[in-house]
N, C-alpha and C positions, 0 to 999 in steps of 0.2 A: 524453412530451409536455411541452414547457416550460410552467411555471406562472408567471404574472405577478401573482399575488396576494400581498399583504402582510397576512397575517391569522394568527390563532391559534385553534385549537379542539381540544378533547380530550374523549373520553368518560371518565366517572369511573372510576378504577381505584385500587386501594390504592397502587400505586407513585406515580402522579401526585399523589395526595392528600398522601402523606407528603412528597414532594419540595416541593410548594407550601407546605405548612404549615411546613416547616423553613426555607424561604428567602424567602418573600414577606412583605411588610408591607402589611396591608390595613386598618390602623387608621384611615388617612385617609378610607376610604370611608364610615365612620360619620359623620364630620364633613361629608363631601360631601352625604350624604343629608339631614342636618339643614339644610344651606343650601337644598337643594331644597324643603324644606317651608317654610322661613322667608323666603327671598328670592324675590320674584316674578320677577326677571330670570332666575334659574337655572331656575325652573319653566318660564318661557316658552321658554327655549332648548331644554330637553329635550323639551317638548311639541311645539315647532315641528319639530324633527328627526324626532320620532316620527310626526307627522302626514304629513310629507313621505315618510318611508320607507313608510308605509302606503299611499301612492298608487302605489307601484311594483308590478309584477307579476313573478312568478317563472316561469321556463320552463327546460326541459332543452336543453342544447346541447353543443357541443364547440368548442374553439379551432382556428381555421383557421391556415394557415401565415402569413397576413398579420396575425394577432393578433385578428381579428374573431371573434365567436361565431356559429357556425352553429346554427340551431334544429334540434332533433331532429324527425323525422317524428312526427305525432300518434299513430301506432300503435306507436312504439318503446317498449320497456320503460322507458327513462329518462323519457320524457314521461308515461307512466302513473304512475310513482312520484311525480314532481314534482306532478302534478295532485292527488294524494291527500294531499300535505303539509298539515297543519293542517285537513284536511277540505275543501279547495277554496279558491277565490279569496277568499271572505269571511274564512275562518279565516287565510289567509296574510296578508291585509291587516292583520288584528288582530295576528298574530304579529310582523310587521315593525314595525308601529307601536309595539308594546310595547317593542321594543328601543331606541327613540330615547332615552328618559330614562336607561336603564341605561348606554348607551355614552357619553352626554354627562356623566353625573354620576359613576358608579363606574368606567366603562371596561370593565365586564364584566357578563354576565348568564348565566343558565343556561336551557337548553331541557330541559324534562322531558317525556318522552313516556311515557304510560301506556296499555297496551292496555285496550280496553273489550270486554266480553263480552255475548253475547245470552242468551236464556233457557236455552239448552242449554250455557252456559259455554264457548262457542267465541268466539274473537277476531273481532269484527266491525268493528273500527276502532281509532282511537287518539285519546287526549285530549292535546292539545298545550298546554303552559303555558310562559310566560316568567317566571322567578323572579329576584329580586334576590339579592345576596350576603347580605342580612339574613335571607332565607328558606331559606338552605342552611346546614346545621350540619354541620361536619366534626369528628368526635370522635376521641379517641385510638383507636389500633388500626385506623385507616383506615375506620371506620364513618361513614356519611353518612345524614342524614335531611333531607327537605325538607318545608316547611310548605305544604300546599295546602288552602285553605278551612278553616284552623284545625286541621288534622289533620297530625300528624307521620308521614310515610311513609318507611320505610327504602328506600334505594337499594342494591341489591347491586352490588359492584364488577364491572367488566367484565373478563373474562378471554378473550383471543382464542383461547387453546388449549383452552378448555372448551366443552362443548355449551351453546349459549345457551338460556336459559329464555324461551319466547315470552310468558309472562305477567309477566315482570319489567319494572319501569319502567326507563327509560334517562335518564341525566342527562348533558348535553353542556355543557361550559363554553365560552363564546364571549367572547373578550376582545381588547382592543387592547393589544398588548405594549408595555411600557415600553422606551424605547430603550436604557437602561442595564442592564435585567434582563428578559429575555424572558418569564420566567414570571410577572412581576408585570403587573398591569393599569395602564393610564395613561388619563387623560382630561383635557379642557381645564379642568374644574373643579378638578382636583388642583393645577394650577399657580396657581390663583386663590384658594386657601383663605385665605391671609393677607389678600388683597384683599377677599374677601367678609366676613371678620371685621371689617375696617375699615369696610366698607359698613354692616354692622349697627350698629356703634358710631355712625356718622354718622346712621343712621336714628333711633337712640335719642336722639341729641342734638337732632335736628330736632323729634322728638316732644316732648321736654322743653321746648324753647323754645315750642312751640305751646301746651302745657298750662300753663306757668308764668305766673300772673298777675303775680307779683312781678317777673319778667323783663320782661314786656311793659309794665307800668304803673309800675314803680319804687316808691319809698317817699317819702312826704311828711314832711319834717322840720318840726316846729312847736315854738315856745317852751314851756318848762316852765310848767305851770299852765293851759295852754289847755283850754277846756271842750269836752267831747265831747257829742254828742247822747245824751240819756237814752233808755233803753228804756221801752216802755209799762208803766205800773203801778209805776214807781219814784218815789221822792221827787223833788221838783222840783230839789233841789240835789245829787242823786246823780249820779255820773259813771260811765259804763261804762269798763271796763278797756280800754286801747288794744289789747293783744294779743288779747283776745277779739273785738274788732271786726274786726281783720284776719283772724283765723282764720275767723270766720263768713262774711265776704265771700269769702275765698279758697275755702273749701269749697263755697259756693254756686256760684261760677264754675266749679269743676271738675265739680260734680254736675249743673249745668244750664248748659252752655256758651252757650246761646242766651238766657240771662237777662240782665237789665240789670246785675246784679252783675259780669258778666264785662267790662263796658266802662265803666260809670259810676264816676267816682272817689268816694272816701270824702269825705263832706261834714263839715267841721269848722266849729264856731262859735267865732270868736276875736275878742278886742278889736281895734278898729281900729288901735291904736298898735303892735300886734305883727305886723301883716300883712307888713311888710317883712322880718320875721325868718323867715317861713315859706319853706322851700326844698324843691324837688323833686329827688330823687336817682334817676337811672336806672341800672339794672344791665345795660343793653344793652352788648354788646361787639362788636368786629369779628369775633369768631368766629361770631356768629349768621349773618351773610351768608357767611362763609367756609365754614361747614359745608355750606351748600347747594351751593356751587361744588365743594367736595371730594367731595360725594356724586355729583354729575354726572360728575366726572372718574373716580371709582371705577367707575361704571356703564360709562363709555366704555372704560376699560381692560379691564374684564371682557368687553365686547363684542368688543374687538380680539383677545382670546385664545380665542374660541369656535370657531375653525377654519371659520367661515362669515363672509361679509361683515358688517361691524359694522352696516351699515344695516338688516339683518334685525331686530336687537334694538332699535336706536335709532330706527327708523322710516324710511319712504321719502317723507316729506312734501316734501323738497326735490328729489326725482327726478321727471323727466318719465316718460311712459309707456314710452319706449324704454329709458332707463337703468334704470328699475325692473325691466323684464323682464331686462335684462342682468345686474343684480345677483342676481335670483332664479335665473337660469340658472347663474351662477357658484356660488351657494349650493348648488344641487343637485350640481354637479360636485365641489365641494370639501368640502361638509359632509354630504351625503346618500349619494352613491354609494360613498365609501370605507367607510362603515358598512354599507351593503348588501352590499358585497364581503365583509366579515367574516362576516355571517350566511350568505351564499351559500357561502362556503368551509366553514363548519361543517356545513351541510346536505349539501354535496358529499362531504366526507371521512368524516363520521360517520353518514350516513344513505343517500344515493343509492348511492355506490360499494359499500359493504358489501352492500346489497340486490341490486345488479346482479351482484356476485360470487357471492352465494348462488344466483342464477338461472343461473350458469355462463356469463355473457357474457364472451367473451374480451377484448374491448376496454373492459372496465368502467372502467379508469382513465382513459379518454379523455373520458368524459362528465362533465358538471358541472351544478350548479344555477346559473343566472344570473338577472339581473334586467333589467327593461325600465322605463326612466324616461321614456319618450316622453310620457306623459300629464302629467308634471311640467314639460315644456318647451313648453307651448302658447304660441304667439306671438299677439300682437295681430293682428287682421285675417287670421287663419289661414283663415277661410272664403273671403275674397277671393283669397288666395294659391292656395287649392285650386282655385277656379274658373279662374283664369288658367293654372295648371299643367295642368288637365284640357283646356282649349282648346288648349294647346300639345302635347297628347298625351303628357305626362310622367307622369300618374297615371291610374288607372282611374276609371270612373264610380262604382264602389263606394266608392273612397277619397274622391272628391269629395262623395258623399252623407254619408259619415261626418263629414268635417270641416265640413260646413255644417249639421250637426245633424239630418240625416235618417238613417233606417235602410233596410235592404233591403226592408222592407214598402212603402216609398214609391217603389220602382223601378217604371218603367212596364212594363206587360205587353207580351207579344209583339204582341198586336193593336194596342195603343196605339202602339208603336214603328212598326209597319208603316203604321198610319194617318197618323202624323206624317210618315213618309218619303214616302208617297204625296202628301200635301198639299204637302210641301216641293218635290217634283219637278214639281208642276203649274206649267207655264210661265206660266199666266194669273194665278197668285197668288204669284209669286216675291217681289215687292216687299213685299206685305203680310206674308208669312210671315217674311221676314227681320227685319222690325221686331218681330214677335211672339216669335220664337225667341231673339233676342239682347237680354238685359237691358240697360237704359240705362247701368248702372254697371259693365258688364263690358267690358274692352277686347278687341276681336277681334284676335288675334295673327296676324301674317303668316307662318304656318307651315302648309304643306300636308302631304299624306300620302306622296308619293313622293319618291324621292331621285335621279331622273334629271335631266339638265341641262334646265332650263326651255326650252320652245320659244316662250316669250313674249318672249325677248330680241329687241331690234331687229336688223334686218338688218345694221346697221353693226358689230355685235359679231361680227366674223368669227371670232373665237376665244373662244367662251363659257368655255373653261377658264380663260382669263386673267381674265375678269370674275369668275368664282368665286374665283380666287386673290386678286384685289385686294380683293373684299368680305370674304373670310375674313380677310385681313390687317387690314382696318379694324376688324372686330369684335374680333379678338384684341388689337390695340393698345389699343382702348378698355377692354377688360376688364383688361388688364395695368396701364394707368395707374390705373384705378379701384381695383385691388387694392393698388397701392403706397400710395394715399391711405388705404385701409381699414385698413392696418396701424397707423396712428396715431390711429384713431378708437375711441370707447368700445365698439364692437362687438367689437373685438379687445382684451381686457383686457391690462394690462401683464404680468400673470403668464403670458400666452399668446404674447407677441410673439416670444420666442425660438423657439417652435415654428412661429409664423407665417412666420418667415424661411426655413424649410425647405419651405414650400408655394409652388408656382408662383403668383405674384400674380394671374394671370388666373383662377385657380380658388379664390382665397381666400374668395369669397362662398359657396362650397359648404360651407365649414367654419364660418365666422362669419356667421350670418344678419343681414341688413340689412332694416329696415322700409322699405317703398316710399317713405314720406314723408321718410326720412332720406337718400335718394339725392341729392335736391336740397339738403337742409340741409347736407350734408357736401361738396357740389360734386364728387361722384365722377365724373361724366361731363362736367364742364366742359372744353371744348376737344377733346372726343373725336372730333367729326365735322367738324373744320375742313377735312379733305382730301376730304370726300365730294363737293363740287361739282366738284373737279378730276377725280376718278375718274369721276364720272357723265358729265361732258362728254367725256371721253376715249372712252367706250364708248356714247355716245348714250343715256344713261339720264336719268330725271327726278330732278334733285338734291333737290328738296324732298321728293318721295315716298320716295326712298332714305334720306334722313336720318331722316325720321319712322319708317320701317319698322325701320331699324337701332336707333334709340333705343328703340322699343317692345320690340324683341326682346331687347336687352341688359337692360332693366329686368325683363322677364319671367324671364330667367335668374336675376337676383338674387332675385326673389320666390319662385321655385321651388327655389332653391339647386341649380341644374342647370348642369353645365359646358357650354361651347360645343363643338360638333363640326363638322367640315367638311360632314357630311350636312345639318346644320341650315342651313348657308349656302345649300344648294340650295333648301331649302324656303322660306327667307326671300325669295329672288329670284323666287318664284312670285307675289308680290303684283302684280296687274294694272297698277297705276298706275306701276310702275317703268319699264316700257317705253314709257309715254306721253311725248310730247314735252313739254318743260318749258314 
């Protein structure tokens, strides 16, 4: 089976440990973890990726010929094994979330799995932990210990030729390979170490500027012999030492930043004839303002190297709701999913497939652990889109309830459904029920249930097949033109436009979602229906109704991310008003 994952994972063994110890350089990881503790931007990046990874779900599947992942049946051994990883969904969310900081900062982490026993000393489960490189100690002779809850636990090396010990803990290394040396880990923080050191120096400089009273207020130069204020209890002609006065005021300003000493100048009593000789000297420099600009630039450069859109770290204040969603979706695709693939590859090769082989499954190497990030890609107005898609017959009632915030407990009973159908079928109450059943904010789509040629077309349409072909061509041309425009819009990021050129423009909306209100903002259907009156008059159709129905249908396709089909054209033409005289 072809594998399309770029990842690295290995179970601890004496051979791999010696090879890694002799060839890899991990000294930079200590510095990277220090920056994670000291620099809030680094902590935010690692935490954000971890939180996003924790929102994904794991499942068992296998790769189809077209590259997609087919889910395994619920009763398949692979599904059962994946469900038990980390104790279930909650533990899996924690496991995936813990990997975020490790892969962003150090580029690697360890999964340690320890069997747990019941009162009869039989294995009744497993304890899953994600450990950092600082918690894994590899000693001479290939020995390894891991620190869990303050206790050093030895990890026996894995030997594929020996009988496994069911009570022995397992250590699996998961890392992002460095491009120039596969056995070494790599991370976005690694390339930013010098930049982060610079950022900390700038932070220290800004803090010093904020704390320094002498920088903020300067020094007052006075003529020699100027009299200073006397301290209480001293002789009338005694003078305080100038240095002591400055030190006292400066220490008070640092100790009590909100005191008057922090802002009020030192008062000097001087003869009138020497007033002109008193000068104020400021120690401010251009670097004070420059330090702030350099710090902002350092933060921006670090954000650009995080492998996620820089706006995630810098903020989305300048983005509208659509561009903010597009940025978040791109962050999931570029910054979250590749790291999920690393963990999934490790769980596949080091856990799932060995267990399937132990069970004697012949096609064990075809099954894999995969991830679902659909919950991280929730669009705005998803509930409205779900209702429109349900009315168009594109999704089930269960899916519509899920996307509108309801669960299956809210589904109508069989008796309620039958009563509602009976009421709806009552000819005396058709109008009232229509108003009751259709919410005011939901567009009723012109899509019926059957695919036979409509018998509602006017008698002048002697060849209904030609009507279908003409309307089908109108719809396709409109979607084609809209897709051409969509290629140059924010919904299709620049990084994806090369891929977009390989997609039929009329189906581009199925890959790059478009918010309903952006259809008009981007003029996607401008001029799409200019030929509708001509076609309508040719076949005796109502041009206004046909234009409205086609426009509603095309917008519904965009909302549901559904491609147009010829069968849908048949359903569209079942709108009663189309055959009415204009």
